[in-house]
Residue, then its C-alpha position, 0 to 999 in steps of 0.5 A: m711100452e707097447r706089447p709085441a703082437p700075441d701069438v694066437i693059437h686056433n684050439a680046435a679040441l677046445q673050440r677056442f683061440e688062446t694065447t698065453i701072456d706072462g703065465h695068463l691064458n686068454v681065450a676067445d670061446y666059440v661054437l660052430s653050429n650050422g656053418t656059423l662061428v658062434m663068438t660066445h666069450t671072450a677072456v683076458h687077464p685083467s692086467l693085460r686088457g687094453h693092450g689089443v689081446a682080445a682085439a688079437l684073438v678076435e681077429q684071428a677067430l674072424a680070419f679063419a670064419r672067413a677062410e672056412g667060409l663061416k658066418v659069424d654070430p657075435v654073442c660075446s658083447y666084446v666080439q659084438g663092439y670089436l665088429q662095431r668098430h671095425p665094419e670091414h671084418l663084416t661079410a655078406 
């Protein structure tokens, strides 16, 4: 059964995008540095992997960066792979 897209919240105080599913907190952490959104870590509960949760978190982070005119530094290996699979999110 396909899961609906998760509700992703931008928790600016903790510098992360997050969603809680089935009681499990899933996050995409970042640091703002000199006009750059440095994507440092993505964590999804093992039972939720493969259901698009990490992608939803990263998509929201990239949308935030675009809206704020920030560059993105994908330190996190998941974000690096996501951008390789979805080059349309890369901006000049």
